[in-house]
C-alpha positions as CSV (number, residue, x, y, z in Angstrom):
1,M,-13.8,-4.1,23.7
2,N,-15.9,-0.9,23.7
3,R,-18.5,-1.5,26.4
4,G,-21.1,0.8,24.8
5,S,-21.1,-0.5,21.3
6,A,-22.6,-3.7,19.7
7,V,-20.1,-6.5,19.3
8,D,-19.6,-8.1,15.9
9,V,-19.8,-11.9,16.6
10,Q,-17.4,-12.9,13.8
11,T,-14.8,-10.3,14.8
12,F,-15.1,-11.5,18.4
13,I,-14.4,-15.1,17.3
14,N,-11.5,-13.9,15.0
15,E,-9.8,-11.9,17.8
16,H,-9.9,-14.5,20.6
17,P,-7.8,-17.7,20.8
18,F,-9.5,-21.0,19.7
19,S,-11.0,-22.0,23.0
20,P,-11.6,-25.4,24.7
21,F,-15.3,-24.9,24.0
22,Q,-14.7,-24.5,20.3
23,W,-12.6,-27.7,20.4
24,L,-15.5,-29.4,22.0
25,V,-17.8,-28.3,19.2
26,F,-15.2,-29.5,16.7
27,F,-15.0,-32.9,18.5
28,M,-18.8,-33.4,18.5
29,C,-19.0,-32.5,14.8
30,F,-15.9,-34.7,14.0
31,V,-17.6,-37.7,15.7
32,I,-20.8,-37.2,13.6
33,V,-18.6,-37.3,10.4
34,L,-16.7,-40.4,11.8
35,L,-20.0,-42.2,12.3
36,D,-21.1,-41.5,8.7
37,G,-17.8,-43.1,7.5
38,F,-18.3,-46.1,9.8
39,D,-21.8,-46.7,8.7
40,T,-20.9,-46.3,5.0
41,A,-18.2,-49.0,5.2
42,A,-19.9,-51.4,7.6
43,I,-22.8,-52.3,5.3
44,G,-20.4,-53.6,2.7
45,F,-18.7,-55.8,5.2
46,I,-21.9,-57.4,6.5
47,A,-23.2,-58.1,2.9
48,P,-21.6,-61.6,2.7
49,S,-23.2,-62.6,6.1
50,L,-26.6,-61.5,4.7
51,I,-26.2,-63.8,1.7
52,A,-25.3,-66.7,4.0
53,E,-28.0,-66.2,6.6
54,W,-30.9,-65.2,4.4
55,G,-30.0,-67.3,1.3
56,I,-30.3,-64.3,-1.1
57,T,-28.5,-63.7,-4.4
58,K,-25.9,-61.0,-5.0
59,P,-28.2,-58.9,-7.2
60,A,-30.8,-58.9,-4.4
61,L,-28.3,-57.0,-2.3
62,A,-28.3,-54.0,-4.6
63,P,-31.3,-52.3,-3.0
64,V,-29.9,-52.6,0.5
65,L,-26.5,-51.3,-0.5
66,S,-27.9,-48.3,-2.4
67,A,-30.8,-47.5,0.0
68,A,-28.6,-45.5,2.3
69,L,-27.2,-43.5,-0.6
70,F,-30.7,-42.4,-1.7
71,G,-31.5,-41.7,2.0
72,L,-28.3,-39.6,2.3
73,A,-29.4,-37.5,-0.7
74,C,-33.0,-37.0,0.6
75,G,-31.8,-36.2,4.1
76,A,-29.4,-33.5,2.8
77,L,-31.9,-31.9,0.4
78,V,-34.7,-31.7,3.1
79,S,-32.5,-30.7,6.1
80,G,-30.8,-27.7,4.5
81,P,-33.9,-25.4,4.2
82,L,-35.0,-26.7,7.7
83,S,-31.6,-25.8,9.2
84,D,-32.0,-22.2,8.0
85,R,-35.5,-22.0,9.5
86,L,-35.3,-24.1,12.7
87,G,-31.6,-23.8,13.6
88,R,-28.4,-25.9,13.4
89,R,-28.7,-27.3,16.9
90,S,-32.2,-28.7,16.6
91,M,-31.4,-30.3,13.2
92,L,-28.3,-32.0,14.6
93,L,-30.1,-33.4,17.6
94,G,-33.0,-34.6,15.4
95,S,-30.8,-36.1,12.7
96,V,-28.4,-37.9,15.1
97,S,-31.3,-39.4,17.0
98,L,-32.9,-40.5,13.7
99,F,-29.9,-42.4,12.4
100,G,-29.0,-43.8,15.8
101,F,-32.5,-45.3,16.4
102,A,-32.8,-46.5,12.7
103,C,-29.4,-48.2,12.8
104,L,-30.2,-49.8,16.1
105,A,-33.6,-51.0,14.8
106,S,-31.9,-52.4,11.6
107,A,-29.8,-54.8,13.8
108,F,-33.2,-56.6,14.5
109,S,-34.3,-56.9,10.9
110,G,-35.9,-60.2,10.0
111,N,-35.6,-60.0,6.2
112,I,-33.9,-58.0,3.4
113,E,-37.0,-55.7,2.9
114,Q,-37.0,-54.5,6.5
115,L,-33.2,-53.9,6.4
116,T,-33.5,-52.0,3.1
117,A,-36.3,-49.7,4.6
118,L,-34.3,-49.1,7.8
119,R,-31.1,-48.4,5.8
120,F,-33.0,-45.7,3.9
121,V,-34.1,-44.1,7.1
122,T,-30.6,-44.3,8.5
123,G,-29.3,-42.6,5.4
124,V,-31.9,-39.8,5.8
125,G,-30.5,-39.1,9.3
126,L,-26.9,-39.3,8.2
127,G,-27.6,-37.1,5.2
128,A,-29.2,-34.4,7.4
129,A,-26.4,-34.6,10.1
130,M,-23.4,-34.1,7.8
131,P,-24.2,-30.7,6.3
132,N,-25.4,-29.3,9.6
133,A,-22.1,-30.4,11.3
134,V,-20.2,-28.5,8.5
135,T,-22.4,-25.4,9.0
136,M,-22.2,-25.5,12.8
137,M,-18.4,-25.9,12.8
138,G,-17.9,-23.2,10.1
139,E,-19.9,-20.7,12.2
140,Y,-17.7,-21.2,15.3
141,C,-14.4,-20.9,13.4
142,P,-12.2,-17.9,13.0
143,D,-12.0,-16.8,9.3
144,R,-8.3,-17.5,9.1
145,R,-8.6,-21.2,10.1
146,R,-12.0,-22.1,8.8
147,A,-11.1,-24.3,5.8
148,T,-8.3,-26.0,7.7
149,L,-10.6,-27.0,10.6
150,I,-13.5,-28.1,8.4
151,N,-11.2,-30.2,6.3
152,L,-9.6,-31.7,9.4
153,M,-13.2,-32.5,10.6
154,F,-13.8,-34.3,7.3
155,C,-10.8,-36.6,7.9
156,G,-13.3,-38.3,10.3
157,F,-15.0,-39.9,7.2
158,P,-12.1,-42.0,5.9
159,L,-11.0,-42.7,9.5
160,G,-14.6,-43.9,10.3
161,A,-14.7,-46.0,7.1
162,A,-11.3,-47.7,7.9
163,F,-12.3,-48.2,11.6
164,G,-15.7,-49.7,10.5
165,G,-13.8,-52.1,8.2
166,F,-11.4,-53.3,10.9
167,L,-14.1,-53.5,13.6
168,A,-16.5,-55.4,11.3
169,A,-13.8,-57.9,10.3
170,W,-13.2,-58.7,14.1
171,M,-16.8,-58.4,15.3
172,I,-18.7,-60.5,12.6
173,P,-16.8,-63.8,13.3
174,H,-17.2,-63.3,17.1
175,A,-20.6,-61.7,17.5
176,G,-22.4,-61.9,14.1
177,W,-23.3,-59.2,11.6
178,R,-26.0,-57.7,13.8
179,S,-23.4,-56.6,16.4
180,V,-21.9,-54.1,13.8
181,L,-25.3,-52.4,13.4
182,L,-25.8,-52.4,17.2
183,L,-22.6,-50.6,17.7
184,G,-23.5,-48.2,14.8
185,G,-26.8,-47.4,16.6
186,I,-25.7,-47.2,20.3
187,T,-22.7,-44.9,19.6
188,P,-24.7,-42.0,18.1
189,L,-27.3,-42.3,20.9
190,L,-24.5,-41.9,23.5
191,L,-23.2,-38.9,21.5
192,L,-26.8,-37.5,21.5
193,V,-26.6,-37.1,25.3
194,L,-23.4,-35.0,24.9
195,L,-24.9,-33.0,22.1
196,F,-28.0,-32.3,24.2
197,V,-26.0,-31.1,27.2
198,K,-23.1,-29.2,25.6
199,L,-24.0,-28.2,22.0
200,P,-25.1,-24.6,21.7
201,E,-26.9,-23.0,18.8
202,S,-24.7,-21.2,16.2
203,V,-24.1,-17.6,17.3
204,R,-24.2,-16.4,13.7
205,Y,-27.6,-18.1,13.3
206,M,-28.9,-16.5,16.5
207,V,-27.8,-13.0,15.4
208,A,-29.3,-13.5,11.9
209,N,-32.6,-14.6,13.4
210,G,-32.8,-11.9,16.1
211,A,-32.3,-14.1,19.2
212,R,-32.2,-12.5,22.6
213,A,-28.8,-10.9,23.6
214,E,-28.6,-13.1,26.7
215,R,-28.5,-16.3,24.6
216,I,-25.8,-15.0,22.3
217,R,-23.8,-13.7,25.2
218,A,-24.0,-17.1,27.0
219,A,-22.6,-18.9,23.9
220,L,-19.8,-16.4,23.3
221,A,-18.9,-16.3,27.0
222,R,-17.9,-20.0,26.6
223,I,-15.2,-18.7,24.1
224,S,-14.1,-15.8,26.3
225,A,-15.4,-14.0,29.4
226,D,-15.0,-10.7,27.5
227,A,-18.5,-11.4,26.0
228,T,-20.2,-10.8,29.3
229,E,-19.5,-7.0,28.9
230,A,-21.2,-6.8,25.5
231,P,-24.6,-5.0,25.6
232,S,-25.7,-6.2,22.1
233,F,-24.5,-8.1,19.1
234,T,-24.3,-7.6,15.4
235,M,-22.9,-9.4,12.4
236,T,-21.4,-8.4,9.1
237,E,-21.4,-10.5,5.9
238,S,-19.0,-9.8,3.1
239,A,-21.2,-12.2,1.0
240,P,-23.9,-10.3,-1.0
241,Q,-27.2,-10.1,0.9
242,T,-30.4,-11.2,-0.9
243,G,-33.0,-10.5,1.8
244,G,-34.1,-14.2,1.5
245,K,-33.6,-17.4,3.4
246,G,-32.7,-20.9,2.5
247,M,-33.4,-21.7,-1.1
248,G,-34.3,-18.1,-1.7
249,V,-30.6,-17.3,-1.2
250,V,-29.2,-20.4,-3.0
251,L,-31.2,-19.8,-6.1
252,S,-31.0,-15.9,-6.1
253,R,-29.4,-14.0,-8.9
254,A,-26.2,-13.3,-6.8
255,Y,-25.7,-17.0,-6.0
256,I,-27.3,-19.2,-8.7
257,A,-24.2,-19.5,-11.0
258,G,-22.0,-20.4,-8.0
259,S,-24.6,-22.8,-6.6
260,V,-24.9,-24.8,-9.9
261,M,-21.1,-24.9,-10.3
262,L,-20.7,-26.2,-6.7
263,W,-23.3,-28.9,-7.5
264,V,-21.6,-29.9,-10.7
265,A,-18.1,-30.1,-9.1
266,Y,-19.3,-32.2,-6.1
267,F,-21.4,-34.4,-8.3
268,M,-18.5,-35.1,-10.7
269,G,-16.1,-35.7,-7.7
270,L,-18.4,-38.4,-6.4
271,V,-18.7,-40.0,-9.8
272,I,-15.0,-40.6,-9.6
273,F,-15.0,-41.7,-6.0
274,Y,-17.8,-44.3,-6.2
275,A,-16.8,-45.5,-9.7
276,S,-13.3,-46.2,-8.3
277,I,-14.4,-47.6,-4.8
278,N,-17.0,-49.9,-6.2
279,W,-15.4,-51.1,-9.3
280,M,-11.6,-50.9,-9.1
281,P,-11.1,-54.3,-7.4
282,I,-13.2,-56.0,-10.1
283,L,-11.6,-54.1,-13.0
284,L,-8.1,-54.8,-11.7
285,K,-8.9,-58.5,-11.3
286,D,-10.3,-58.7,-14.8
287,A,-7.1,-57.0,-16.0
288,G,-5.1,-59.9,-14.8
289,L,-4.2,-59.2,-11.1
290,T,-4.9,-61.8,-8.4
291,P,-8.0,-61.1,-6.3
292,Q,-5.9,-60.4,-3.2
293,R,-3.6,-58.0,-5.0
294,A,-6.5,-56.2,-6.7
295,T,-8.2,-55.7,-3.4
296,L,-5.1,-54.4,-1.7
297,I,-4.3,-51.9,-4.5
298,A,-7.9,-50.7,-4.7
299,A,-7.8,-50.2,-0.9
300,L,-5.1,-47.5,-1.3
301,F,-7.6,-45.2,-3.1
302,P,-9.7,-44.1,-0.1
303,L,-6.7,-43.9,2.2
304,G,-5.7,-40.6,0.6
305,G,-7.9,-38.3,2.7
306,V,-5.0,-36.9,4.8
307,G,-4.1,-34.4,2.1
308,A,-7.3,-32.4,2.9
309,V,-5.7,-30.7,5.9
310,L,-2.8,-29.3,3.8
311,C,-5.4,-28.2,1.2
312,G,-7.4,-26.5,3.9
313,V,-4.3,-24.5,5.0
314,L,-3.7,-23.5,1.3
315,M,-7.4,-22.5,1.0
316,D,-7.2,-20.2,4.0
317,R,-4.2,-18.5,2.4
318,F,-4.8,-18.4,-1.3
319,N,-7.7,-18.5,-3.8
320,A,-9.8,-21.5,-2.6
321,N,-11.6,-22.0,-6.0
322,R,-8.3,-22.3,-7.9
323,I,-6.7,-24.5,-5.3
324,I,-9.5,-27.1,-5.5
325,A,-9.8,-26.8,-9.3
326,A,-6.1,-27.6,-9.5
327,C,-6.7,-30.7,-7.3
328,Y,-9.5,-31.9,-9.6
329,A,-7.4,-31.3,-12.7
330,L,-4.5,-33.4,-11.2
331,T,-7.1,-36.0,-10.2
332,A,-8.2,-36.3,-13.8
333,V,-4.6,-36.8,-15.0
334,S,-3.8,-39.4,-12.3
335,V,-7.1,-41.4,-12.9
336,Y,-6.3,-41.5,-16.6
337,L,-2.8,-42.8,-15.8
338,I,-4.4,-45.7,-13.7
339,G,-5.8,-47.0,-17.0
340,Q,-2.3,-46.8,-18.6
341,A,-0.4,-48.5,-15.8
342,V,-2.1,-51.8,-15.5
343,G,0.9,-53.8,-16.8
344,N,3.2,-52.4,-14.1
345,V,2.2,-53.2,-10.6
346,G,4.7,-50.9,-9.0
347,A,3.6,-47.9,-11.0
348,L,-0.1,-48.9,-10.4
349,V,0.4,-48.8,-6.6
350,V,1.9,-45.3,-6.7
351,I,-0.6,-43.9,-9.1
352,V,-3.7,-45.3,-7.3
353,F,-2.4,-43.8,-4.0
354,V,-1.6,-40.4,-5.6
355,A,-5.0,-40.4,-7.4
356,G,-6.7,-41.2,-4.0
357,V,-4.8,-38.4,-2.2
358,L,-5.8,-35.8,-4.9
359,M,-9.4,-37.0,-5.2
360,N,-10.1,-37.1,-1.5
361,T,-8.4,-33.8,-1.0
362,A,-10.5,-32.1,-3.6
363,Q,-13.7,-33.7,-2.4
364,S,-13.2,-33.2,1.3
365,S,-12.4,-29.5,0.7
366,M,-15.7,-28.8,-1.1
367,P,-17.9,-28.4,2.1
368,A,-15.5,-25.7,3.4
369,L,-15.8,-23.9,0.0
370,A,-19.6,-24.0,0.1
371,A,-19.8,-22.9,3.8
372,A,-17.6,-19.9,2.9
373,F,-19.6,-19.0,-0.3
374,Y,-23.0,-18.4,1.3
375,P,-24.3,-15.9,3.9
376,T,-25.6,-17.1,7.2
377,E,-29.3,-17.0,6.0
378,G,-28.6,-19.5,3.3
379,R,-25.5,-21.4,4.5
380,G,-27.4,-24.5,5.8
381,T,-29.3,-24.9,2.6
382,G,-26.3,-24.2,0.4
383,V,-24.0,-26.8,2.0
384,A,-26.7,-29.4,2.3
385,W,-27.9,-29.1,-1.3
386,M,-24.4,-29.4,-2.6
387,L,-23.9,-32.6,-0.5
388,G,-27.4,-33.9,-1.4
389,I,-27.1,-33.4,-5.2
390,G,-23.6,-34.8,-5.1
391,R,-24.8,-38.1,-3.6
392,F,-26.5,-38.8,-7.0
393,G,-23.1,-38.5,-8.5
394,G,-22.1,-41.6,-6.4
395,I,-25.1,-43.5,-7.9
396,A,-24.3,-42.3,-11.4
397,G,-20.6,-43.3,-11.1
398,S,-21.5,-46.9,-10.2
399,F,-24.0,-47.1,-13.1
400,L,-21.5,-45.5,-15.6
401,V,-18.8,-48.2,-15.0
402,A,-21.4,-50.9,-15.2
403,E,-22.6,-49.6,-18.6
404,L,-19.0,-49.2,-19.9
405,A,-18.2,-52.8,-18.8
406,R,-21.3,-54.1,-20.5
407,R,-20.1,-52.5,-23.7
408,H,-16.7,-54.2,-23.3
409,V,-14.8,-50.9,-23.1
410,S,-11.1,-51.5,-22.3
411,F,-9.6,-51.0,-18.8
412,G,-7.8,-47.9,-20.1
413,G,-10.9,-46.6,-21.8
414,I,-13.0,-46.9,-18.6
415,F,-10.5,-44.9,-16.6
416,A,-10.2,-42.3,-19.4
417,M,-14.0,-41.8,-19.2
418,I,-13.9,-41.5,-15.4
419,A,-11.1,-38.9,-15.7
420,V,-13.3,-36.6,-17.8
421,A,-15.4,-36.1,-14.6
422,G,-12.4,-34.5,-12.9
423,L,-11.9,-32.1,-15.8
424,I,-15.6,-31.1,-15.7
425,A,-15.3,-30.4,-11.9
426,C,-12.2,-28.3,-12.5
427,V,-13.9,-26.2,-15.2
428,A,-17.0,-25.8,-12.9
429,L,-14.9,-24.2,-10.1
430,L,-13.1,-21.9,-12.6
431,I,-16.6,-20.8,-13.9
432,K,-17.6,-20.2,-10.2
433,Q,-14.5,-18.1,-9.7
434,A,-15.2,-16.1,-12.9
435,A,-18.9,-15.6,-12.0
436,R,-18.0,-14.1,-8.6
437,P,-14.3,-13.4,-8.2
438,Y,-12.9,-14.5,-4.9
439,V,-9.7,-12.8,-3.6
440,A,-8.2,-13.6,-0.2
441,T,-4.8,-13.0,1.3
442,P,-3.7,-13.9,4.8
443,A,-4.3,-10.3,5.8
444,A,-7.6,-10.0,4.1
445,A,-8.8,-13.3,5.5
446,K,-8.4,-11.9,9.1
447,A,-10.3,-8.7,8.3
448,E,-13.1,-10.1,6.1
449,S,-16.2,-11.7,7.5
450,F,-17.6,-15.1,6.7
451,G,-18.5,-15.1,3.0
452,H,-16.0,-15.6,0.2
C-alpha cells in the first residue's frame, strides 16, 4: 500500500483475505434471512390452531395469511430509498427491532383482527430487513466472490422455512401456537443486541456519502490492519454514474430498462413460487393422489434452494444475466412437465424436485444480480424495489391458480400457464443483457469494481 495515496475501498476488500469480521457480517445477515424464512412458514402451521381456538372459518384466515405479504412489499419499497439516505446500518437496526417487537406482540393477540394488523407490521419490518441485508453483505464482499456469498446467505430462507415447520410441529402440541410467535419475536431482539454492538456501516456507503476518514479506517481495520496506514479513501464504480441517489438512480436513463426487467423477472419468479407452494398439494390431491402423498411431493419443491450456491459460483465466473435466464428457461420446461407427469408418481417426484432446484436457484440469485447492477448511491433502492415489486408476484400467483381452478382448467393446463411466467422472466433478463451488456471473466471480475 502506498502510504501517501488515497485507498480505493473495493480494491482493499478485493486484495485482502476474507476476514473473520466479514464472516461475522455474513452471519448476522444470514440470520436475518433465516428469520424471514422461519416467519413465512410458521404462520401457515399455526393457522389450524387459530381456527380451533377462535372458531373462525377457513376463508376468514385469508387476510391474516396475506397481511405479511403486503407488509413485505411495503417494507421493501419504503426502506430502499431510506437506506440510500440514512445508511444500511440504521435501516437494519430499525427493521429488525420492528419485526421483532411486532412478532412478539402478535403472540398476545386476542382476535383475528389484531393478529392481522400485527402480521402486516411484522411484514413491513421483514420487508425492510431483507434488501438491506443483501446490500450490506454485497458491499463487504470481494468482487470475485460476491454472487457466491449472497446466494449462500439466501440459503437461510429455505433453511428458516424448514426449521420453522419442524419447530412449529413440535412446539404447538406442547406449548400452543403463541409459543411459535414468541420465539419468532424474541430471537430477532437477541440478534438486535449483536447488531448494535458489532454491525458497522457499509464502507462503500460511508465513502459515497463523505463520512470522516477515521470511521472508514476503523471499519476497514477490522478486515486488515493495513487500513490504519491509509490517509484517505476513495471508491471507483464501473457502473455508470447518474449524479442522483435512490430512485433518481433506479429510474435514470442509464438504469430504467434494466430496473424494469429485474422487476419483471423477480415478479414472474414469485408467480411460479407461490402458485406452486400454495396450490400444488391441493392440485395433486384433486388429480387423484392421496392427501399425504400430495403433501410430501409438494414439499419437495421448496427444498431445492441448495443449487443457488453453485449458481453463485457460475455468476462470479460467467455472464450472470445469461446464467439466471437459462435457469428460468429450464424452470419453465420442468414446471410444464409437472402437468404432464401426474399419472406417473415416480416421474412426478423427480420433476417436482428438479423444478424446485431450478426455480429456487434462479430466484435466490436475483438479489445478487440486482446488487451488482446498481452503483452504491442507488443500490439500496434498486435491490429493495426489485424485492418489493416481486412480492406482488406472489399474491398474483395465488390468485392466478384460483382463477384457473374456478374455470375448471385441467391439471396440465394450469402448470402450462404457470410455466409461461418462467419464459417471461428468461426473456426479461436477456433484454436487460441487451440493454446494457455485461461481460465478466474471472480476471475481469478481480479487476473491475462493484457494478456489473
